[in-house]
C-alpha positions as CSV (number, residue, x, y, z in Angstrom):
1,M,-46.7,-55.2,-35.0
2,A,-48.1,-53.8,-38.3
3,D,-50.9,-51.2,-38.2
4,V,-53.7,-52.4,-40.4
5,L,-56.0,-49.8,-41.8
6,R,-59.1,-50.9,-43.6
7,F,-61.8,-49.1,-45.7
8,P,-65.4,-49.4,-44.8
9,N,-67.6,-49.9,-47.9
10,E,-68.6,-46.3,-48.1
11,I,-65.1,-44.8,-47.7
12,R,-62.5,-44.9,-50.4
13,L,-60.3,-41.9,-49.4
14,L,-57.7,-41.9,-46.7
15,T,-55.0,-39.6,-45.6
16,V,-52.2,-40.9,-43.5
17,D,-49.5,-38.7,-41.9
18,Q,-46.0,-39.9,-41.3
19,N,-46.2,-39.2,-37.5
20,T,-49.1,-41.7,-37.1
21,V,-47.0,-44.6,-38.2
22,P,-44.1,-45.4,-35.8
23,G,-40.8,-46.0,-37.4
24,S,-40.8,-49.7,-36.5
25,D,-44.3,-50.3,-37.8
26,R,-45.6,-51.0,-41.3
27,L,-48.7,-49.4,-42.7
28,V,-50.9,-52.1,-44.2
29,V,-53.5,-50.5,-46.4
30,G,-56.6,-52.8,-46.8
31,S,-59.6,-52.2,-49.0
32,Y,-63.1,-53.4,-49.4
33,E,-63.2,-51.7,-52.7
34,K,-61.7,-52.3,-56.1
35,A,-60.0,-48.9,-55.9
36,S,-58.5,-47.0,-52.9
37,Y,-57.2,-43.4,-52.8
38,V,-54.6,-42.9,-50.2
39,T,-52.6,-39.7,-49.4
40,L,-49.3,-40.1,-47.5
41,S,-48.2,-36.9,-45.9
42,N,-45.4,-35.6,-43.7
43,E,-46.7,-32.6,-41.8
44,S,-44.1,-32.9,-39.1
45,G,-41.1,-33.0,-41.6
46,S,-39.9,-36.4,-40.3
47,T,-36.7,-37.8,-41.9
48,D,-37.9,-41.4,-41.2
49,V,-39.0,-43.8,-43.9
50,M,-42.7,-44.9,-43.8
51,D,-43.0,-48.6,-44.7
52,F,-46.3,-49.5,-46.3
53,T,-48.0,-52.3,-48.3
54,V,-51.4,-53.5,-49.4
55,A,-53.8,-56.2,-48.3
56,A,-57.4,-57.2,-48.7
57,N,-60.4,-58.2,-46.7
58,Q,-61.2,-61.3,-48.8
59,A,-59.3,-63.8,-50.8
60,N,-58.4,-63.1,-54.5
61,L,-59.9,-59.5,-54.3
62,I,-58.7,-57.4,-57.2
63,I,-57.7,-53.9,-56.2
64,S,-56.0,-50.9,-57.9
65,P,-54.9,-48.5,-55.2
66,D,-53.8,-44.9,-56.1
67,F,-51.2,-43.3,-53.8
68,T,-50.4,-39.6,-53.6
69,L,-47.1,-38.8,-51.9
70,V,-47.2,-35.3,-50.4
71,D,-44.1,-33.0,-50.6
72,G,-41.2,-34.1,-48.5
73,I,-42.1,-37.7,-47.6
74,H,-39.9,-40.7,-47.9
75,V,-41.7,-44.1,-48.2
76,R,-40.9,-47.7,-48.9
77,F,-43.3,-50.1,-50.6
78,E,-42.8,-53.9,-50.1
79,A,-45.1,-56.8,-51.0
80,L,-46.9,-58.4,-48.0
81,D,-45.9,-61.8,-46.7
82,S,-47.0,-63.8,-43.7
83,T,-44.1,-62.8,-41.6
84,M,-45.5,-59.2,-41.4
85,L,-48.7,-60.3,-39.8
86,S,-49.3,-60.4,-36.0
87,T,-50.5,-63.7,-34.5
88,G,-54.3,-64.3,-34.9
89,T,-54.7,-61.5,-37.6
90,T,-56.2,-62.7,-40.9
91,V,-55.1,-60.6,-43.8
92,F,-55.6,-61.9,-47.3
93,Y,-53.2,-61.2,-50.3
94,P,-55.0,-59.2,-53.0
95,V,-54.5,-59.4,-56.7
96,V,-53.2,-55.9,-57.3
97,E,-54.3,-55.0,-60.9
98,S,-52.3,-51.8,-60.8
99,L,-50.4,-49.5,-58.5
100,D,-50.4,-45.8,-59.2
101,F,-48.1,-43.3,-57.4
102,T,-48.3,-39.6,-57.8
103,M,-45.2,-38.0,-56.3
104,G,-44.9,-34.5,-54.9
105,S,-41.8,-32.4,-54.8
106,N,-38.8,-33.8,-52.9
107,T,-40.4,-37.1,-52.3
108,T,-38.7,-40.5,-52.3
109,L,-40.3,-43.8,-53.1
110,E,-38.4,-47.0,-52.5
111,Y,-40.0,-49.9,-54.3
112,V,-39.0,-53.4,-53.4
113,Q,-40.3,-55.6,-56.2
114,P,-42.1,-58.7,-55.1
115,S,-40.3,-61.9,-56.0
116,S,-42.0,-64.8,-57.7
117,G,-42.5,-66.5,-54.4
118,D,-44.3,-63.6,-52.7
119,S,-48.0,-63.9,-52.0
120,T,-49.1,-60.6,-53.4
121,S,-49.5,-60.5,-57.2
122,I,-48.9,-57.0,-58.7
123,G,-49.7,-56.0,-62.2
124,S,-48.7,-52.7,-63.7
125,V,-46.9,-50.0,-61.7
126,N,-47.4,-46.4,-62.9
127,L,-45.4,-43.4,-61.4
128,N,-46.0,-39.7,-62.0
129,M,-42.6,-38.0,-61.3
130,T,-43.2,-34.7,-62.9
131,A,-42.7,-32.8,-59.7
132,S,-39.3,-31.4,-59.0
133,G,-36.8,-33.4,-57.0
134,T,-38.6,-36.8,-57.0
135,S,-36.6,-39.9,-56.3
136,F,-37.5,-43.5,-57.2
137,I,-35.3,-46.2,-55.7
138,Y,-36.0,-49.7,-57.2
139,T,-34.8,-53.0,-55.8
140,P,-35.3,-55.8,-58.3
141,S,-36.1,-59.3,-57.5
142,D,-35.8,-62.6,-59.5
143,V,-38.2,-61.3,-62.2
144,I,-37.5,-58.4,-64.5
145,Q,-40.1,-55.8,-64.2
146,D,-41.3,-54.8,-67.7
147,N,-44.7,-53.3,-66.8
148,L,-43.5,-50.3,-64.8
149,L,-44.1,-46.9,-66.5
150,I,-42.4,-43.7,-65.6
151,N,-44.9,-40.9,-66.5
152,G,-42.6,-37.9,-66.9
153,L,-39.7,-36.6,-64.9
154,G,-39.4,-33.2,-63.2
155,P,-36.3,-31.0,-62.7
156,G,-33.8,-32.8,-60.4
157,S,-35.8,-36.1,-60.4
158,T,-33.7,-39.3,-60.2
159,I,-34.3,-43.1,-60.8
160,Q,-31.9,-45.5,-59.2
161,V,-31.8,-49.3,-59.6
162,V,-30.1,-51.1,-56.8
163,G,-27.4,-53.5,-58.2
164,A,-27.2,-51.8,-61.6
165,D,-23.9,-50.8,-63.0
166,S,-25.1,-49.0,-66.1
167,S,-28.3,-47.6,-67.6
168,S,-29.4,-46.4,-71.0
169,L,-32.4,-45.1,-72.9
170,N,-33.5,-47.2,-75.9
171,G,-36.4,-45.5,-77.6
172,D,-38.9,-45.2,-74.7
173,Q,-37.4,-47.8,-72.6
174,L,-35.0,-47.3,-69.7
175,A,-32.7,-50.3,-69.3
176,F,-30.5,-51.2,-66.3
177,V,-27.6,-53.7,-66.5
178,D,-25.6,-55.3,-63.7
179,A,-21.8,-55.9,-63.6
180,Q,-22.1,-59.2,-65.4
181,G,-24.0,-57.5,-68.3
182,N,-27.3,-58.9,-67.4
183,Q,-30.4,-56.6,-67.7
184,I,-32.0,-56.5,-64.3
185,A,-34.7,-53.9,-64.9
186,Q,-36.5,-52.2,-67.7
187,F,-39.0,-49.3,-67.4
188,G,-41.2,-47.6,-69.9
189,V,-40.9,-43.8,-69.9
190,Q,-43.0,-41.1,-71.4
191,N,-43.7,-37.3,-71.3
192,I,-39.9,-36.4,-70.8
193,L,-39.9,-32.9,-72.3
194,D,-36.2,-32.7,-73.1
195,V,-34.3,-36.0,-73.3
196,S,-31.0,-34.1,-73.7
197,K,-31.3,-33.3,-69.9
198,L,-31.1,-37.0,-69.0
199,R,-27.9,-37.9,-67.2
200,F,-26.7,-41.5,-67.0
201,E,-24.3,-42.3,-64.1
202,G,-23.9,-46.0,-63.4
203,G,-27.3,-47.3,-62.2
204,T,-28.8,-43.9,-61.7
205,V,-30.7,-41.7,-64.2
206,S,-31.3,-38.1,-63.4
207,Y,-33.1,-35.2,-65.0
208,A,-30.9,-32.2,-64.7
209,C,-31.9,-28.6,-63.8
210,Y,-32.3,-28.7,-60.1
211,L,-29.8,-30.4,-57.8
212,K,-30.6,-31.3,-54.2
213,G,-27.1,-30.4,-53.0
214,T,-24.2,-28.4,-54.4
215,H,-20.9,-30.3,-54.3
216,I,-18.0,-28.6,-52.6
217,A,-14.4,-29.6,-53.2
218,T,-12.6,-30.9,-50.1
219,P,-9.1,-32.6,-49.6
220,D,-10.9,-35.9,-49.6
221,G,-13.1,-35.3,-52.7
222,E,-16.3,-33.5,-53.4
223,V,-19.1,-33.6,-50.9
224,K,-22.6,-32.1,-50.7
225,I,-22.6,-28.8,-48.9
226,E,-25.3,-29.9,-46.5
227,T,-23.1,-32.5,-45.1
228,L,-20.3,-30.1,-44.1
229,R,-19.9,-29.2,-40.4
230,T,-17.8,-26.8,-38.4
231,G,-14.1,-27.8,-38.4
232,D,-14.3,-29.6,-41.7
233,K,-11.7,-28.8,-44.4
234,V,-12.4,-27.6,-47.9
235,M,-10.3,-26.8,-50.9
236,T,-9.8,-23.3,-52.2
237,A,-9.5,-22.2,-55.8
238,N,-5.9,-21.5,-55.5
239,G,-5.1,-25.0,-54.2
240,G,-5.1,-24.3,-50.5
241,V,-7.1,-25.8,-47.7
242,A,-9.5,-23.8,-45.5
243,T,-11.5,-24.6,-42.3
244,V,-15.2,-24.3,-42.1
245,K,-16.3,-22.0,-39.3
246,W,-20.1,-22.0,-39.8
247,V,-22.7,-23.5,-42.1
248,G,-25.8,-21.3,-42.6
249,Y,-29.0,-22.5,-44.3
250,R,-32.6,-21.4,-44.8
251,T,-35.5,-23.0,-46.5
252,L,-37.7,-20.8,-48.7
253,Y,-41.2,-21.5,-50.1
254,R,-42.5,-19.9,-53.3
255,R,-45.9,-19.2,-51.7
256,S,-44.2,-16.9,-49.1
257,I,-42.0,-14.9,-51.6
258,P,-43.6,-11.6,-52.8
259,A,-43.7,-11.3,-56.6
260,S,-41.7,-8.1,-56.3
261,H,-38.8,-10.1,-54.7
262,A,-38.8,-13.0,-57.1
263,A,-35.8,-11.9,-59.1
264,K,-33.8,-11.4,-55.9
265,A,-34.8,-14.7,-54.3
266,F,-35.2,-17.6,-56.7
267,P,-32.1,-19.7,-57.6
268,I,-29.9,-19.2,-60.7
269,L,-29.1,-22.3,-62.6
270,F,-25.7,-22.6,-64.3
271,K,-26.0,-25.6,-66.6
272,R,-23.1,-27.9,-67.0
273,D,-20.4,-26.5,-69.3
274,S,-22.0,-23.0,-69.2
275,L,-18.9,-21.2,-68.0
276,A,-16.2,-23.3,-69.7
277,D,-15.5,-26.9,-70.7
278,N,-16.5,-29.0,-67.7
279,V,-17.2,-25.8,-65.7
280,P,-19.4,-26.4,-63.9
281,H,-19.0,-30.1,-64.2
282,R,-22.6,-30.6,-62.9
283,D,-25.5,-28.2,-63.0
284,L,-24.9,-25.5,-60.3
285,M,-27.5,-23.6,-58.4
286,V,-26.8,-20.5,-56.4
287,S,-28.8,-17.5,-55.0
288,P,-29.0,-14.5,-57.3
289,W,-26.6,-12.4,-55.1
290,H,-24.1,-15.2,-54.7
291,H,-20.8,-14.0,-56.3
292,L,-18.7,-16.2,-58.7
293,F,-15.0,-15.5,-59.3
294,F,-13.6,-14.4,-62.7
295,D,-10.0,-13.2,-63.1
296,G,-9.9,-11.1,-59.9
297,M,-13.6,-10.1,-60.1
298,L,-16.5,-11.3,-58.0
299,V,-19.6,-11.1,-60.1
300,P,-23.2,-11.8,-58.8
301,A,-25.0,-14.7,-60.4
302,F,-28.0,-12.7,-61.5
303,A,-25.9,-10.5,-63.7
304,L,-25.0,-13.5,-65.8
305,V,-28.4,-14.8,-66.7
306,N,-28.7,-15.3,-70.5
307,G,-31.8,-17.5,-70.8
308,K,-30.1,-20.3,-72.4
309,T,-27.3,-21.9,-70.3
310,I,-27.8,-19.6,-67.3
311,V,-31.4,-19.3,-66.2
312,Q,-33.4,-18.3,-63.1
313,Q,-35.6,-21.0,-61.6
314,L,-38.9,-19.1,-60.9
315,D,-41.2,-22.1,-60.6
316,M,-39.5,-24.0,-57.7
317,P,-42.1,-24.5,-54.9
318,K,-39.4,-25.0,-52.3
319,F,-35.7,-24.6,-52.1
320,Q,-33.0,-24.5,-49.4
321,Y,-29.9,-22.2,-49.5
322,F,-26.7,-23.1,-47.8
323,H,-23.6,-20.9,-47.3
324,L,-20.2,-21.6,-45.8
325,E,-18.3,-19.3,-43.6
326,L,-14.5,-20.0,-43.3
327,E,-12.0,-18.9,-40.7
328,S,-11.1,-16.2,-43.2
329,F,-12.7,-15.2,-46.6
330,D,-11.8,-17.3,-49.6
331,I,-12.8,-18.7,-52.9
332,L,-14.3,-22.1,-52.8
333,L,-14.9,-24.7,-55.6
334,A,-18.6,-25.4,-56.1
335,E,-19.2,-28.1,-58.9
336,G,-15.7,-26.9,-60.1
337,V,-16.7,-23.2,-60.2
338,P,-14.7,-20.7,-58.1
339,A,-17.3,-18.9,-55.8
340,E,-17.2,-16.9,-52.7
341,S,-17.4,-18.1,-49.1
342,Y,-19.9,-16.4,-46.8
343,V,-19.1,-12.8,-45.7
344,D,-21.0,-11.5,-42.7
345,T,-22.4,-8.1,-43.8
346,G,-25.0,-7.9,-41.0
347,N,-27.3,-10.4,-42.8
348,R,-26.6,-13.5,-40.7
349,S,-30.1,-13.4,-39.3
350,M,-31.5,-14.4,-42.7
351,F,-30.3,-18.0,-41.9
352,Q,-32.7,-20.1,-39.9
353,N,-29.9,-21.6,-37.8
354,A,-28.4,-18.2,-36.7
355,S,-28.6,-17.2,-33.0
356,T,-31.1,-14.4,-34.1
357,V,-33.4,-15.2,-36.9
358,S,-35.3,-12.9,-39.2
359,L,-38.9,-13.9,-39.8
360,R,-38.6,-12.6,-43.4
361,A,-35.6,-13.4,-45.6
362,D,-33.6,-10.3,-46.7
363,F,-33.4,-10.4,-50.5
364,E,-31.5,-7.2,-50.8
365,P,-27.9,-7.1,-52.0
366,P,-25.2,-7.3,-49.3
367,V,-23.8,-4.1,-48.1
368,G,-20.8,-3.0,-46.1
369,R,-18.4,-5.8,-47.4
370,Q,-14.8,-5.3,-46.4
371,K,-12.3,-4.8,-49.2
372,I,-10.4,-8.0,-50.1
373,P,-6.8,-7.5,-51.5
374,G,-6.6,-8.5,-55.1
375,I,-10.4,-9.0,-55.6
376,R,-12.9,-6.5,-56.6
377,I,-16.7,-6.7,-56.6
378,V,-18.1,-5.9,-60.0
379,R,-21.9,-5.8,-60.6
380,K,-22.3,-3.7,-63.8
381,G,-20.3,-1.8,-66.4
382,A,-17.9,-2.8,-69.2
383,P,-16.3,-5.8,-67.4
384,V,-19.6,-7.5,-66.7
385,Q,-21.0,-6.7,-70.2
386,A,-17.9,-8.3,-71.7
387,L,-18.4,-11.4,-69.5
388,Q,-22.1,-11.6,-70.4
389,Q,-21.2,-11.5,-74.1
390,A,-18.6,-14.2,-73.8
391,L,-21.0,-16.5,-72.0
392,M,-23.7,-15.8,-74.5
393,D,-21.4,-16.6,-77.3
394,R,-20.5,-19.8,-75.6
395,A,-24.2,-20.6,-75.1
396,N,-24.8,-20.1,-78.8
397,R,-21.9,-22.4,-79.7
398,L,-23.1,-25.1,-77.4
399,E,-26.7,-24.8,-78.8
400,A,-25.4,-25.1,-82.3
401,A,-23.2,-28.2,-81.5
402,A,-25.9,-30.0,-79.5
403,P,-27.3,-33.2,-81.2
404,A,-30.9,-33.4,-82.2
405,P,-33.2,-35.4,-79.9
406,E,-33.4,-38.2,-82.6
407,E,-29.6,-38.5,-82.5
408,I,-29.6,-38.6,-78.7
409,R,-32.1,-41.5,-78.7
410,R,-30.1,-43.3,-81.4
411,R,-26.9,-43.0,-79.3
412,A,-28.7,-44.2,-76.1
């Protein structure tokens, strides 16, 4: 049975937390006003999807609800039809003049477009996706949506159209086409600061910089690191196969990181192609003290920052580090980049799933590492300086060869 929430005449603000809506129920937001302001939160960190829709208290009421999605929530919006109502409940179908969604970091909005036969009439739909890691999943119906506006994309934000096989940007319009060549969705977009960061992969458009999960090479193809479990097999840089012994992880929040520790804590972004052609083959993010492998050397990521193709992400409000411990130390392939597996130097307690957990993350460099035959740890000096210069030269070449924004729009 759907949970129906209505607004008294004098109240136009409402906050609903994920844990107050059971997974099998649908939140039906009703309004006595022409505008409603609803905040959907997820204080408990639930991984469920909150279903919601809009209704009215009188026939033909025109409403324009504003929804704010707080960090970390996953919601699905569907138009209301009579099958969603419990027996004896009278809920009218409003004329929705506009729907406005403001999405927080790491939120997901699934929007199931009303078909021409649905009772709820919806006009314009506006999404603010300027926060990092926002995801919009759109399921089209029998009518092409041409009044949906994406108001900006943040780092790592993605837009996916279910059933689309290709996508492109034409001027300020995102178009999505199915396998038969039919356009099934078209959205307006604005406030995209750097269109060169748009990535088109089938029916998904992403704004690169921040990736939710680093892809690790396995014998069965690449998988996101957070999906690996003890006993899984991964590929090594020399073509071998290794077994995962343990997966450590920890979530960090900007508000809890002292300013003096920022350089030691916030992720380093290696943009695609920053190390070599197609290396990494997607943007790669690692912790500052994570070591990458170069010709027998392990070099920490922070030592390679050049401000162009390798940059530190100091504005991320929340991020989660993962590390893989193997049966024996080896070099993994992360987004095609050779990088170290986890070495226990007495810092296992920094991970929140360790048997003993430190309340404060240790941002200091690892110490007490055992020597590895044929591999040396290099953090400064001539070898690092030479590598830094080579990567800066490459960054300058990539910058000079990059097409102007006008050319990118023309190609799209």
